[in-house]
C-alpha positions as CSV (number, residue, x, y, z in Angstrom):
1,M,-27.8,5.1,-11.8
2,T,-30.7,3.7,-10.0
3,T,-31.0,3.8,-6.3
4,I,-33.0,1.2,-4.2
5,S,-32.7,3.2,-1.1
6,F,-35.0,6.0,0.0
7,F,-32.6,8.7,-0.8
8,T,-30.2,9.6,-3.7
9,P,-26.5,9.6,-2.6
10,L,-24.6,12.6,-2.4
11,S,-21.6,12.8,-4.9
12,L,-18.7,15.0,-5.2
13,A,-17.5,13.4,-8.3
14,A,-21.0,14.6,-9.9
15,T,-19.3,15.9,-13.3
16,I,-20.1,13.1,-15.9
17,F,-18.1,13.2,-19.2
18,T,-19.4,11.3,-22.4
19,L,-17.3,10.1,-25.2
20,A,-16.6,7.5,-27.7
21,V,-14.1,4.8,-27.1
22,N,-12.8,2.5,-29.9
23,P,-12.9,-0.8,-27.7
24,V,-16.7,-0.5,-27.0
25,S,-17.5,0.0,-30.7
26,A,-18.1,3.8,-30.2
27,Q,-20.4,3.1,-27.6
28,E,-21.3,6.2,-25.4
29,I,-20.2,5.6,-22.0
30,Q,-20.8,7.6,-18.6
31,R,-17.6,8.5,-16.8
32,P,-17.5,9.4,-13.2
33,L,-14.3,11.2,-12.3
34,L,-12.5,12.8,-9.5
35,P,-13.2,16.3,-8.7
36,I,-10.3,18.6,-8.9
37,L,-10.9,20.9,-5.9
38,K,-9.6,24.1,-5.0
39,A,-8.9,25.1,-1.4
40,E,-11.5,27.4,-1.0
41,E,-14.0,24.8,-2.1
42,V,-13.2,22.0,0.0
43,T,-14.2,23.4,3.5
44,P,-17.8,24.3,2.1
45,L,-18.0,20.9,0.4
46,C,-17.1,19.2,3.5
47,T,-19.7,21.2,5.5
48,R,-22.3,20.3,3.0
49,T,-21.3,16.8,2.7
50,L,-21.7,16.1,6.5
51,A,-24.9,18.1,7.0
52,T,-26.2,15.5,4.1
53,L,-24.8,12.5,5.7
54,R,-26.2,13.3,8.9
55,Q,-29.5,13.9,7.7
56,Q,-29.5,10.8,6.0
57,V,-28.4,9.0,9.4
58,S,-31.5,10.9,11.3
59,V,-33.9,9.6,8.4
60,T,-33.0,6.1,8.9
61,D,-33.0,6.2,12.6
62,H,-36.5,7.0,12.7
63,L,-37.8,4.6,9.8
64,P,-40.6,2.1,11.0
65,A,-40.1,-0.9,12.5
66,A,-41.5,-2.7,9.2
67,H,-38.5,-1.3,7.2
68,A,-36.0,-2.3,9.8
69,N,-37.1,-6.0,9.3
70,D,-36.3,-6.0,6.0
71,T,-33.1,-7.3,5.1
72,K,-32.4,-5.7,1.7
73,A,-33.7,-2.6,2.6
74,V,-31.6,-2.1,5.5
75,L,-28.4,-3.1,3.7
76,A,-29.2,-0.7,0.8
77,D,-29.8,1.9,3.1
78,W,-26.3,1.1,4.5
79,N,-24.9,1.0,1.1
80,T,-26.3,4.1,0.1
81,L,-24.8,5.9,2.9
82,Q,-21.1,4.5,2.8
83,I,-21.5,5.7,-0.9
84,A,-22.3,9.2,0.0
85,L,-19.4,9.0,2.6
86,E,-16.9,7.6,-0.1
87,D,-17.8,10.2,-2.7
88,A,-16.4,12.5,-0.1
89,Q,-13.6,11.0,1.5
90,G,-12.1,9.4,-1.6
91,P,-11.4,12.5,-3.6
92,V,-10.2,14.6,-0.6
93,D,-8.0,11.8,0.8
94,I,-6.1,11.4,-2.7
95,L,-6.0,15.2,-3.2
96,N,-4.5,15.4,0.4
97,N,-1.6,13.4,-0.3
98,V,-0.8,14.5,-4.3
99,S,-2.2,17.9,-4.7
100,P,0.7,20.2,-5.9
101,D,-1.2,23.0,-4.1
102,A,0.0,23.1,-0.3
103,S,-3.4,24.9,0.4
104,V,-5.5,22.1,-0.8
105,R,-3.3,19.5,1.0
106,N,-4.0,21.6,4.4
107,A,-8.0,22.2,3.5
108,T,-8.5,18.4,2.5
109,E,-6.7,17.4,5.8
110,A,-8.9,19.6,8.0
111,C,-11.8,17.9,6.0
112,L,-10.5,14.3,6.4
113,I,-10.3,14.6,10.2
114,E,-14.2,15.8,10.1
115,L,-15.2,13.0,8.1
116,N,-13.4,10.4,10.1
117,K,-15.2,12.0,13.2
118,F,-18.5,11.3,11.3
119,S,-17.5,7.6,11.0
120,T,-16.7,7.5,14.5
121,E,-20.2,9.0,15.2
122,L,-22.0,6.7,12.7
123,L,-20.3,3.5,14.3
124,Q,-21.1,4.8,17.9
125,N,-24.8,5.0,16.8
126,E,-26.9,2.6,18.9
127,K,-30.0,2.7,16.3
128,Q,-27.9,1.9,13.3
129,Y,-26.4,-0.9,15.3
130,A,-29.3,-2.3,16.4
131,R,-30.8,-2.2,12.8
132,I,-28.1,-4.1,11.1
133,K,-28.2,-6.5,14.2
134,A,-31.9,-7.2,13.7
135,I,-31.6,-8.6,9.9
136,R,-31.9,-11.9,8.8
137,P,-29.3,-12.5,5.9
138,D,-30.5,-14.4,3.0
139,N,-27.1,-15.6,1.8
140,A,-23.7,-15.9,2.8
141,I,-22.7,-12.6,1.3
142,E,-25.3,-10.6,3.1
143,K,-24.3,-12.9,6.3
144,K,-20.5,-12.0,5.9
145,L,-21.2,-8.1,5.5
146,Q,-23.7,-8.3,8.5
147,Q,-20.7,-9.8,10.7
148,D,-18.1,-7.4,9.4
149,L,-20.4,-4.4,9.8
150,L,-21.3,-5.4,13.6
151,Y,-17.3,-6.2,14.3
152,S,-17.0,-2.7,13.0
153,F,-19.8,-1.1,15.4
154,E,-18.4,-3.2,18.5
155,D,-14.7,-2.1,17.6
156,T,-15.9,1.7,17.7
157,G,-17.3,1.1,21.1
158,V,-21.2,1.3,20.5
159,A,-21.7,-1.5,23.0
160,L,-19.5,0.0,25.8
161,A,-20.9,1.8,28.9
162,P,-21.7,5.8,27.8
163,T,-18.5,7.1,29.7
164,K,-16.3,4.6,28.0
165,R,-17.7,5.1,24.6
166,A,-17.5,8.8,25.0
167,R,-13.7,8.0,25.7
168,L,-13.1,5.8,22.7
169,K,-14.4,8.6,20.5
170,L,-12.4,11.3,21.7
171,I,-9.4,8.5,21.3
172,L,-10.1,7.6,17.8
173,N,-10.5,11.3,16.9
174,K,-7.1,12.0,18.3
175,L,-5.7,9.1,16.8
176,D,-7.0,10.2,13.2
177,E,-5.3,13.8,14.0
178,L,-2.0,12.3,15.0
179,S,-2.0,10.2,12.1
180,Q,-2.6,13.1,9.6
181,E,0.3,15.2,11.4
182,F,2.6,12.4,11.2
183,A,2.2,12.0,7.6
184,R,2.4,15.9,6.9
185,N,6.0,16.0,8.6
186,I,7.1,13.6,6.4
187,R,5.6,14.7,3.2
188,D,6.3,18.3,3.7
189,N,10.0,17.8,4.7
190,R,11.7,19.6,1.7
191,Q,15.2,19.5,3.5
192,K,18.0,19.2,0.7
193,L,21.3,17.8,1.5
194,V,24.3,19.1,-0.2
195,F,26.9,16.7,-1.8
196,T,30.0,17.7,-3.6
197,P,30.7,16.6,-7.2
198,A,33.4,14.4,-5.4
199,E,31.1,12.7,-3.2
200,M,29.0,11.9,-6.3
201,Q,31.5,9.6,-7.7
202,G,30.1,6.2,-8.7
203,L,26.8,7.6,-9.7
204,P,25.6,7.0,-13.4
205,A,25.5,10.4,-15.7
206,S,22.1,10.0,-16.3
207,Y,21.7,10.4,-12.3
208,L,24.1,13.5,-12.4
209,A,22.4,15.1,-15.2
210,R,19.1,15.5,-14.0
211,A,20.2,16.1,-10.1
212,K,19.8,19.8,-9.2
213,R,22.7,21.6,-8.4
214,D,23.3,25.1,-6.5
215,E,25.4,28.0,-7.6
216,N,28.7,26.6,-6.2
217,G,28.2,23.3,-8.5
218,N,27.5,21.2,-5.7
219,Y,24.3,18.8,-5.8
220,L,21.1,19.6,-3.8
221,L,19.4,15.7,-2.9
222,G,16.1,15.5,-1.3
223,F,14.4,12.3,-0.1
224,D,12.4,11.1,-2.9
225,Y,13.5,7.6,-4.0
226,P,14.8,8.5,-7.4
227,D,17.4,10.6,-5.4
228,Y,17.8,8.2,-2.6
229,N,17.9,4.7,-3.6
230,P,20.5,5.3,-6.5
231,F,22.7,7.0,-4.2
232,M,22.7,4.2,-1.5
233,E,23.6,1.9,-4.4
234,S,26.2,3.7,-6.2
235,A,27.9,6.4,-4.4
236,D,31.5,5.5,-3.7
237,N,32.0,7.6,-0.8
238,S,31.0,5.7,2.4
239,D,30.8,9.1,4.6
240,A,28.5,10.6,2.0
241,R,26.3,7.5,2.1
242,R,26.2,7.5,6.0
243,R,25.4,11.3,6.2
244,Y,22.6,10.5,3.8
245,Q,21.0,7.6,5.2
246,L,21.2,9.5,8.5
247,A,19.0,12.4,7.3
248,F,17.0,10.2,5.4
249,V,16.1,7.7,8.6
250,N,15.5,10.8,10.5
251,H,13.2,12.8,7.9
252,G,10.3,12.5,10.0
253,T,11.7,14.9,12.4
254,P,11.9,14.0,16.4
255,K,8.3,15.5,16.3
256,N,7.1,12.1,14.8
257,L,8.7,10.3,17.9
258,V,6.5,12.2,20.2
259,L,3.3,11.7,18.0
260,L,4.0,7.9,17.8
261,K,4.1,8.0,21.7
262,Q,0.9,9.5,21.9
263,A,-0.6,7.1,19.7
264,M,0.7,4.1,21.3
265,D,-0.5,5.2,25.1
266,L,-4.0,6.1,23.2
267,R,-3.9,2.8,21.4
268,H,-2.9,0.9,24.9
269,E,-5.7,2.9,26.6
270,M,-8.3,1.9,23.7
271,A,-7.5,-1.7,24.4
272,G,-8.2,-1.4,28.1
273,L,-11.8,0.1,27.7
274,F,-12.4,-3.3,26.0
275,S,-10.9,-5.1,28.9
276,L,-8.1,-6.6,26.5
277,P,-4.0,-6.6,27.5
278,S,-2.9,-4.6,24.5
279,Y,-4.1,-3.0,21.4
280,A,-2.5,-6.1,19.5
281,D,-5.2,-8.4,21.0
282,L,-7.9,-5.8,20.1
283,V,-7.3,-5.7,16.4
284,L,-6.0,-9.2,15.6
285,R,-9.1,-10.9,16.6
286,R,-10.6,-9.4,13.4
287,R,-7.8,-10.7,11.1
288,M,-6.7,-14.0,9.9
289,A,-4.0,-14.7,12.6
290,K,-7.0,-13.9,15.3
291,S,-4.4,-13.4,18.2
292,S,-1.2,-12.2,19.3
293,K,0.3,-15.5,20.1
294,T,-0.3,-16.8,16.6
295,V,1.5,-13.8,15.3
296,Y,4.5,-14.2,17.4
297,T,4.7,-18.0,16.5
298,F,4.7,-17.0,13.0
299,L,7.4,-14.2,13.8
300,N,9.6,-17.1,15.4
301,D,9.1,-19.2,12.5
302,V,10.5,-16.8,10.4
303,K,13.4,-15.7,12.6
304,G,14.5,-19.4,12.9
305,A,14.3,-19.4,9.1
306,V,16.3,-16.5,8.2
307,T,18.8,-15.9,11.1
308,A,21.4,-18.0,10.0
309,L,21.2,-17.0,6.4
310,E,21.5,-13.3,7.4
311,I,24.6,-13.7,9.3
312,K,26.2,-16.0,6.5
313,E,25.0,-13.1,3.8
314,I,26.8,-10.3,5.9
315,A,29.8,-12.2,6.4
316,E,29.9,-12.8,2.7
317,L,29.5,-9.2,1.9
318,R,32.1,-8.1,4.5
319,A,34.7,-10.5,2.9
320,F,33.7,-9.1,-0.4
321,K,34.2,-5.7,0.6
322,A,37.6,-6.5,2.1
323,E,38.7,-8.3,-1.2
324,A,37.5,-5.0,-3.3
325,Q,39.3,-2.8,-0.9
326,K,42.4,-4.8,-0.6
327,T,42.1,-4.5,3.2
328,P,42.6,-7.2,5.8
329,L,39.2,-9.0,6.7
330,A,39.8,-8.5,10.6
331,Q,39.9,-4.6,10.1
332,T,37.1,-4.5,7.2
333,Q,33.9,-3.2,8.8
334,L,30.5,-3.5,7.4
335,A,27.9,-0.6,8.5
336,R,24.1,-0.5,7.8
337,W,24.9,2.3,4.8
338,D,27.4,-0.2,3.2
339,I,24.7,-2.9,2.6
340,E,23.2,-1.4,-0.6
341,Y,26.2,-0.6,-2.2
342,W,28.0,-3.6,-1.7
343,Q,25.2,-5.6,-2.5
344,Q,25.2,-4.1,-5.9
345,K,28.9,-4.6,-6.2
346,V,28.1,-8.4,-5.4
347,K,25.3,-8.7,-8.1
348,Q,27.4,-6.7,-10.8
349,T,30.4,-9.1,-10.0
350,R,28.5,-12.5,-9.8
351,Y,25.7,-11.8,-12.0
352,N,26.4,-9.0,-14.4
353,I,23.4,-7.0,-12.9
354,D,23.8,-3.3,-12.6
355,Q,20.6,-1.8,-11.8
356,E,21.2,1.5,-13.5
357,A,22.0,-0.2,-16.6
358,L,18.5,-2.0,-16.4
359,R,16.7,1.1,-17.0
360,Q,17.5,1.0,-20.7
361,Y,15.6,-2.5,-20.4
362,F,12.6,-0.8,-18.6
363,P,11.7,2.5,-19.9
364,T,9.3,4.1,-17.4
365,D,6.6,4.6,-20.4
366,A,7.4,1.4,-21.8
367,A,7.1,-0.5,-18.7
368,V,3.7,1.2,-17.8
369,A,2.4,0.3,-21.4
370,W,3.5,-3.3,-20.5
371,I,2.0,-3.8,-17.2
372,L,-1.2,-2.3,-18.8
373,D,-1.1,-5.0,-21.6
374,V,-0.2,-8.2,-19.5
375,S,-3.2,-7.0,-16.8
376,S,-5.4,-6.7,-20.1
377,T,-4.2,-10.4,-21.4
378,L,-4.7,-12.0,-18.3
379,Y,-7.9,-10.5,-17.0
380,G,-9.8,-9.8,-20.3
381,I,-10.0,-6.5,-20.0
382,T,-8.7,-3.2,-22.2
383,L,-7.1,0.1,-20.8
384,Q,-7.9,2.8,-23.0
385,R,-6.1,6.1,-22.5
386,A,-8.7,9.1,-21.9
387,E,-8.0,12.9,-21.7
388,V,-9.5,14.0,-18.3
389,P,-9.1,16.7,-15.9
390,V,-6.2,15.9,-13.6
391,W,-4.6,17.5,-10.6
392,A,-1.0,17.6,-12.2
393,P,0.0,17.8,-16.0
394,D,1.7,14.4,-16.0
395,V,-1.2,12.5,-14.3
396,Q,-2.5,10.0,-16.7
397,Y,-6.2,8.5,-16.7
398,Y,-7.5,5.0,-18.1
399,D,-10.8,3.4,-18.5
400,V,-11.3,0.1,-17.9
401,I,-13.1,-2.0,-20.3
402,D,-14.2,-5.4,-20.0
403,N,-13.6,-7.3,-23.2
404,Q,-16.6,-9.8,-22.9
405,T,-19.2,-7.0,-22.2
406,K,-17.9,-4.5,-24.0
407,T,-18.8,-2.1,-21.6
408,R,-16.7,0.2,-19.2
409,I,-16.3,-0.9,-15.8
410,A,-13.8,0.9,-13.8
411,G,-11.4,4.1,-14.2
412,I,-7.4,4.2,-13.1
413,Y,-5.6,7.4,-12.6
414,L,-1.6,7.1,-12.9
415,D,0.5,9.7,-11.0
416,L,4.0,8.3,-11.4
417,F,6.7,10.8,-11.0
418,P,8.0,12.8,-7.8
419,R,7.3,16.6,-7.1
420,E,7.1,19.0,-4.3
421,G,4.7,18.1,-1.5
422,K,3.5,14.9,-3.0
423,Y,3.2,11.4,-1.1
424,G,6.9,10.2,-1.0
425,H,6.1,6.5,-1.5
426,A,4.4,3.9,-3.5
427,A,1.1,3.2,-2.9
428,A,-2.5,2.6,-4.5
429,W,-5.6,4.4,-3.4
430,G,-9.2,2.7,-3.9
431,V,-10.8,6.2,-3.9
432,R,-14.1,4.7,-5.1
433,G,-15.6,1.2,-4.7
434,V,-17.7,-0.6,-6.8
435,S,-21.5,-1.7,-6.2
436,T,-23.3,-3.5,-8.5
437,L,-26.5,-2.9,-6.3
438,V,-26.4,0.4,-7.9
439,Q,-24.4,0.2,-11.0
440,R,-21.4,2.0,-9.3
441,T,-18.0,1.5,-11.1
442,P,-14.9,1.8,-9.1
443,I,-11.6,4.0,-9.5
444,S,-8.0,3.6,-8.1
445,V,-5.2,5.8,-8.1
446,L,-1.7,4.5,-8.6
447,V,1.0,7.2,-7.0
448,T,4.5,6.1,-7.3
449,N,7.9,8.3,-7.4
450,F,10.0,7.0,-10.5
451,D,12.7,8.3,-12.7
452,R,11.1,9.4,-15.8
453,G,13.9,7.8,-17.7
454,G,13.4,4.1,-16.8
455,L,13.4,1.6,-13.9
456,N,15.6,-0.8,-12.4
457,S,14.6,-4.1,-11.8
458,D,13.4,-3.2,-8.1
459,E,11.0,-0.3,-9.5
460,L,10.0,-2.4,-12.0
461,E,8.4,-4.9,-9.0
462,T,7.1,-2.1,-7.2
463,L,4.9,-1.0,-10.1
464,V,3.7,-4.4,-10.7
465,H,3.3,-4.8,-7.1
466,E,1.2,-1.5,-6.5
467,F,-0.4,-2.0,-10.1
468,G,-1.8,-5.5,-8.3
469,H,-3.7,-3.5,-5.7
470,V,-5.0,-1.3,-8.5
471,L,-6.5,-4.1,-10.3
472,H,-7.9,-5.6,-6.9
473,G,-9.9,-2.3,-6.6
474,V,-11.1,-1.9,-10.3
475,L,-11.8,-5.5,-11.1
476,S,-13.9,-6.0,-7.7
477,H,-17.9,-6.8,-8.5
478,T,-19.5,-6.7,-5.3
479,A,-22.9,-5.9,-4.7
480,Y,-22.2,-3.5,-1.7
481,V,-19.4,-0.9,-1.6
482,S,-18.3,-2.1,2.0
483,Q,-17.3,-5.1,0.5
484,A,-15.6,-3.9,-2.6
485,G,-11.6,-4.2,-3.7
486,T,-9.0,-4.1,-0.8
487,S,-11.8,-4.5,2.2
488,V,-10.4,-7.7,3.0
489,E,-8.2,-8.6,6.1
490,L,-5.3,-6.8,6.5
491,D,-3.2,-9.8,6.8
492,F,-4.3,-10.8,3.2
493,V,-4.6,-7.6,1.8
494,E,-1.1,-7.7,0.4
495,A,-1.3,-11.5,-1.1
496,P,-2.5,-10.3,-4.6
497,S,0.0,-7.7,-5.1
498,Q,2.7,-9.7,-3.7
499,M,1.9,-12.6,-6.2
500,Y,1.7,-10.3,-9.2
501,E,5.5,-9.1,-8.4
502,E,6.6,-12.7,-9.9
503,W,5.4,-11.1,-13.7
504,A,8.3,-8.8,-13.2
505,R,10.9,-11.2,-12.9
506,R,10.2,-14.1,-15.1
507,K,11.0,-14.1,-18.9
508,E,7.7,-15.2,-20.1
509,S,6.3,-12.1,-19.3
510,L,9.5,-9.8,-19.3
511,A,10.5,-10.8,-22.8
512,L,7.2,-9.0,-24.0
513,L,8.1,-5.4,-22.3
514,S,10.7,-4.3,-25.3
515,T,7.7,-4.5,-27.6
516,F,6.4,-1.3,-25.7
517,C,9.4,0.8,-26.2
518,K,9.2,3.8,-28.1
519,T,12.8,3.7,-29.4
520,P,14.4,0.5,-29.8
521,C,15.6,-0.9,-26.3
522,P,17.1,-4.2,-25.8
523,A,14.9,-7.1,-24.6
524,V,15.0,-9.8,-21.8
525,D,16.4,-13.0,-22.9
526,D,17.0,-16.3,-21.4
527,A,20.5,-15.3,-20.1
528,L,19.4,-11.8,-18.5
529,S,16.3,-13.5,-16.9
530,Q,18.4,-16.2,-15.3
531,R,20.8,-13.4,-14.0
532,L,17.8,-11.4,-12.7
533,T,16.4,-14.5,-10.9
534,A,19.9,-15.0,-9.3
535,A,20.4,-11.4,-8.2
536,H,16.9,-11.3,-6.9
537,N,17.4,-14.4,-4.7
538,Y,20.7,-13.0,-3.5
539,G,20.4,-11.3,-0.1
540,R,17.3,-12.8,0.9
541,G,18.3,-13.3,4.5
542,I,19.2,-9.7,5.2
543,R,15.7,-8.6,3.5
544,Y,13.5,-10.6,5.3
545,A,15.4,-10.3,8.5
546,R,15.0,-6.7,8.1
547,Q,10.9,-7.2,7.5
548,L,11.2,-9.4,10.7
549,L,12.7,-6.6,12.7
550,Y,9.9,-4.3,11.4
551,A,7.0,-6.4,12.1
552,S,8.8,-7.2,15.6
553,F,9.0,-3.8,16.4
554,D,5.6,-3.0,15.4
555,M,4.3,-5.8,17.8
556,R,6.5,-4.9,20.4
557,I,5.2,-1.3,20.9
558,H,1.6,-2.3,20.9
559,D,2.2,-5.2,23.4
560,P,1.3,-4.3,27.2
561,Q,4.8,-3.6,28.5
562,A,5.5,-0.7,26.1
563,A,3.0,1.7,28.1
564,T,5.8,2.6,30.2
565,E,8.7,2.7,27.3
566,Q,9.7,5.2,24.4
567,P,9.1,4.0,20.8
568,L,13.0,5.0,20.0
569,A,14.3,3.1,23.2
570,I,12.4,0.1,22.1
571,W,13.9,0.5,18.5
572,Q,17.5,0.9,19.8
573,Q,17.2,-2.2,21.8
574,M,15.8,-4.2,18.9
575,E,18.0,-2.9,16.2
576,G,20.9,-3.2,18.5
577,M,20.5,-6.9,18.7
578,T,20.8,-7.6,15.2
579,P,24.1,-8.3,13.5
580,L,24.6,-4.8,12.0
581,G,23.5,-3.1,15.6
582,Y,21.6,0.1,16.1
583,V,23.2,3.4,14.2
584,P,23.8,6.3,16.9
585,G,21.6,9.1,15.9
586,T,19.2,7.3,14.0
587,E,15.2,7.7,14.8
588,F,13.7,5.1,12.2
589,P,10.3,5.1,14.1
590,G,9.7,8.6,13.2
591,Q,9.5,8.0,9.6
592,F,7.8,4.6,9.7
593,G,4.9,5.7,8.3
594,H,2.9,2.3,8.2
595,L,2.6,2.6,12.3
596,M,0.4,5.5,11.9
597,G,-1.2,4.9,8.5
598,G,-3.5,1.7,9.3
599,Y,-0.9,-1.0,10.0
600,A,-0.4,-0.6,13.4
601,A,0.0,-4.1,15.0
602,G,-0.5,-5.2,11.6
603,Y,3.3,-5.1,9.6
604,Y,3.6,-8.6,10.0
605,G,0.8,-9.0,7.4
606,Y,3.3,-8.5,4.7
607,M,4.9,-11.5,5.3
608,W,1.8,-13.3,6.5
609,S,0.3,-12.1,3.3
610,E,3.3,-13.4,1.1
611,V,2.9,-17.0,2.5
612,L,-0.4,-17.0,0.5
613,A,0.9,-14.9,-2.7
614,L,3.7,-17.7,-3.1
615,D,1.1,-20.3,-2.5
616,M,-1.3,-19.1,-5.0
617,L,1.4,-18.6,-7.6
618,S,1.7,-22.6,-7.7
619,R,-1.6,-22.3,-9.5
620,Y,-0.6,-21.1,-12.7
621,H,2.0,-24.1,-13.0
622,G,4.9,-21.9,-14.3
623,K,2.9,-20.5,-17.1
624,L,2.2,-16.8,-15.8
625,M,0.6,-15.5,-19.2
626,N,-2.1,-18.2,-19.1
627,P,-5.4,-15.9,-19.4
628,E,-7.6,-19.1,-18.5
629,V,-6.0,-19.1,-15.0
630,G,-5.8,-15.2,-15.0
631,Q,-9.6,-15.3,-15.4
632,F,-10.2,-18.0,-12.5
633,Y,-8.1,-15.8,-10.3
634,R,-10.2,-12.6,-11.5
635,Q,-13.3,-14.3,-10.7
636,T,-12.3,-16.3,-7.4
637,I,-10.0,-13.7,-5.6
638,L,-10.0,-10.2,-7.6
639,S,-13.9,-9.7,-8.2
640,R,-14.8,-11.0,-4.6
641,G,-13.5,-8.3,-2.6
642,S,-14.8,-9.2,1.3
643,E,-17.4,-11.2,0.2
644,K,-15.5,-14.4,1.5
645,S,-12.7,-14.4,3.9
646,G,-9.1,-14.5,2.5
647,A,-8.6,-18.1,3.4
648,E,-11.9,-19.3,1.6
649,M,-10.9,-17.5,-1.5
650,V,-7.5,-18.8,-1.4
651,E,-8.7,-22.3,-0.9
652,T,-11.1,-22.2,-3.7
653,F,-8.5,-20.7,-6.3
654,L,-6.0,-23.2,-5.4
655,G,-8.6,-25.9,-4.9
656,R,-6.9,-27.2,-1.6
657,A,-6.0,-25.5,1.8
658,P,-3.3,-23.1,1.8
659,N,0.3,-23.9,3.2
660,S,3.6,-22.2,3.9
661,K,5.9,-24.4,1.9
662,A,6.8,-21.9,-0.8
663,F,7.0,-19.1,1.6
664,F,9.8,-20.8,4.0
665,A,11.7,-22.1,1.0
666,E,11.7,-18.3,-0.4
667,I,12.9,-16.8,2.7
668,S,15.6,-19.5,3.8
669,G,17.2,-19.2,0.4
670,Q,16.0,-22.3,-0.9
671,R,13.7,-21.5,-3.6
672,L,15.6,-21.3,-7.1
673,Q,13.7,-19.8,-9.2
């Protein structure tokens, strides 16, 4: 690695491994890896990192004016500083979420808080702000970087009066602490619910065989998705489903409602420091939507498209339940904990789709090998397994080799299965961003909680979706690390992954999966593909109405009037207005991690991104395995990071301005395939 800047970046991932890799003709490659830190190593390392970072900032603060007028030098200095910060923050953040050692998780949490404090200090540094503001970019990429950086400085309060700036610093630091505590309360809740064998009726033998049991033969189930989702879809006992759903929805504990309210109040105060009416107004001005008004207009359009369909689907589901149970329709009630169960019964009856039976089609190891191969075919890469140090025995690592240049361009870690203390959902971490300026290669980490034996179709979509985020990180090819990977607008970041989900639904790609089975497994044929499509399309009204509720709630708790209200009361009112109503005793906001994990006033972005995702899909003209389109997509979207706006990139890829026709056809039930 060569550095253009005046100092060498600090790297926690300092260990470099060298080995021969077949796809690159036994070429020796350097492979930066994530450090596997012990608890006692975290605090000293964090302390040294922060001291070095502050020293680096001090040096640039006192550079002569001639250096400050050199655009390339200023941006290179900033790039080196961000690399040094990321080399600390990336490994510490992922270990905070996946380390099997609770002492490591605790130590990394404290370190993350201190690193985020440094980030706030940096973005309130008037000298650094002046340096970025004074440069004269030579091209559109540098101009976009300058503008984005100035926004970051200004949104962190660098231009506020000193008293307001100091208050904002305290608010941002406190919000980070609240976010860490909120996530910890969910992640570390290891409560187990006890279910009798009779309450487990309806669940498949494979589920029962792997479930933990107590000395009395009862089953012990926690909040990991391989436990919860199949139970809600298959357990015949309605009371058991009700008990499990209530516990799951409340597993953030009442403490998180207090933390969320504190965050709401601090965000509202934060908006006031900028003389804006709400936190939503503060953050949306930097996104594709630009304003609260635009978001509310979009959500109203979604409401108009899905409300009637949701009501129709619930009525059909209730009628199906009445017929199945031989009860009068007037006496048949449909509760929220009935939805997944009876939807699966409908899918089994109408489309002959049994989610548990699908696991034989999608063995987990075969599904992983399949999506690696699909990605390789589309994007001109080879994903080569390698043995490297990892934080848990079943974590896998892959080098990403570019087929054209025969060089290693990135690394990927896969952490696929649940374990004690691990992050409980599915997500991708871009722990190391690319910077071609200094020959820096990226690393992304995929974290899921899958059944080891096999995936159902929903879980297969999750795998493909999250691997789409991974590809967005590792196929990025930007000069500056600040523009790498998923650094795009929040209401665009989900679009590449949402588009990729389609590969988990179409026969053209799905038919390839069986070739990766270690022992023979059935292949997806035309008939099954058609049934899978029909089953996926079923329930769109209910599915998107729920997304609408989440997005509307998120916006509602970040509008001006929420300052005097409690989040649970707002949720009770909003969920109470839905066809299924509010479930008494539930505290959903306390485990709605998006609200504390970066998606505040941004959850609408999932549907906003899907508008672009479904439109981009049209560029393939129904031929998903076309490598020419895949390579063009890599060049115009994945490789560009945030060098251009999301709208500009999509328009380049499509060759026209994007539109929402495909999205509204999807959510209103009019899309047939």
